[in-house]
Structure formats: structure tokens, C-alpha cells
C-alpha positions in Angstrom: 29.6 -8.3 -9.5 30.3 -7.9 -5.7 31.1 -11.2 -3.8 28.4 -11.7 -1.2 29.5 -14.2 1.7 27.1 -16.3 3.7 28.4 -17.5 7.0 27.8 -21.2 7.5 29.1 -23.2 10.5 32.2 -20.7 10.8 33.1 -20.4 7.2 32.1 -18.1 4.6 30.7 -19.3 1.2 29.5 -17.5 -1.9 25.8 -16.7 -1.7 25.7 -17.4 -5.5 27.2 -20.8 -5.9 28.0 -22.1 -2.4 31.8 -22.4 -2.8 33.7 -22.1 0.5 35.8 -19.0 0.0 36.8 -18.4 3.5 37.8 -21.3 5.6 36.7 -22.2 9.2 39.0 -20.8 12.0 40.8 -18.2 9.8 42.1 -16.4 12.8 38.8 -15.3 14.1 39.1 -12.7 16.5 37.8 -9.3 17.4 38.9 -8.0 14.0 36.6 -10.7 12.2 33.8 -9.9 14.4 34.1 -6.2 13.7 34.2 -7.2 9.9 31.2 -9.1 10.3 29.3 -6.2 12.0 30.4 -3.8 9.4 29.0 -6.1 6.8 25.7 -6.4 8.3 25.6 -2.5 8.8 26.4 -2.1 5.0 23.8 -4.7 4.0 21.2 -3.0 6.3 22.0 0.4 4.8 21.8 -1.0 1.1 18.1 -2.3 1.9 17.3 0.9 3.7 18.3 2.8 0.6 16.3 0.4 -1.7 13.1 0.9 0.5 13.6 4.7 0.3 13.6 4.4 -3.4 10.5 2.1 -3.5 8.4 4.4 -1.3 9.9 4.6 2.2 11.2 2.8 5.1 7.8 1.7 6.4 6.3 0.4 3.1 5.7 -3.1 2.3 7.5 -4.3 -0.9 6.4 -7.2 -3.1 9.2 -9.9 -3.5 9.6 -9.2 -7.3 10.1 -5.4 -6.8 12.8 -5.9 -4.1 14.6 -8.4 -6.1 14.5 -6.3 -9.2 15.5 -3.2 -7.3 18.3 -5.0 -5.7 19.6 -6.3 -9.2 19.4 -2.8 -10.6 21.2 -1.1 -7.7 23.9 -3.8 -7.1 24.5 -5.0 -10.6 23.6 -8.5 -9.8 21.5 -11.1 -11.4 18.2 -12.4 -10.2 19.4 -15.6 -8.6 22.1 -13.7 -6.4 19.6 -11.1 -5.5 17.2 -13.8 -4.3 20.0 -15.3 -2.2 20.8 -11.8 -0.7 17.3 -11.2 0.1 17.1 -14.6 1.9 20.2 -13.9 3.8 18.9 -10.5 4.9 15.7 -12.2 6.2 17.9 -14.6 8.2 19.9 -11.7 9.6 16.9 -9.8 10.7 17.5 -7.0 8.3 14.0 -7.7 6.6 11.0 -9.4 7.7 8.6 -11.2 5.4 4.9 -11.4 5.6 2.5 -13.7 3.8 0.7 -17.1 4.1 4.0 -18.8 4.8 7.8 -18.3 4.7 8.3 -20.1 1.4 5.8 -17.7 -0.3 6.1 -14.3 1.2 3.6 -11.7 -0.2 5.7 -8.7 0.9 9.0 -7.7 2.8 9.5 -5.0 5.2 12.6 -3.5 7.0 12.9 -4.8 10.4 
């Protein structure tokens, strides 16, 4: 299962368990910013591929369908897939639509 890092206050922590796996101020410089940009591009590409499989870049996808597709494609469990989807929303890769943010009825690519 690939490690998915979430950036919190300058350090990286596991999206699955919240453990700090990359300390703050670990020599951050241009190379770190480039690495973060690359990770964002990779994540955006993963979701773009998932949406293509689920009907196209412009479709709206139910949360369960997106999470299940991510689990299948990335070999993750349901909990990690939920965390990754939440991070994708915070990063602006996905937008959610529905009555409120806690209960989205669908996701779309941004």
C-alpha cells in the first residue's frame, strides 16, 4: 500500500494513521517545493484516470463509487481512500457538491 502524506503545519503525516513521518523544517527548499508540486500532479492524474474510467472528466461521481474505484486502482483500504479523497478536495483536485460539505452527494474534477 503506497504511503500518502498529508501536509500539516510544515510536516508530513500519514493520511491513514496521522503519524508524523516527515519532520518540520527538514531542509525545505526548492527541491521540496518541486517534490510537492510533483505529488500534486500525480494525485491529479490518478483522479483524472479514475474519472475517465467512471464515465469521463465531466461526470459527477457518487462518493461511494469514487472511493471504491480508488481502492481498486490503488490497492488501498476504504479508510485510506476516504482520507485521500478528503485531501484531494482540500488541494482543489476535486470539488464536492451536495447539501453540505459533510454529506456530499457527488464529486467532480476541478
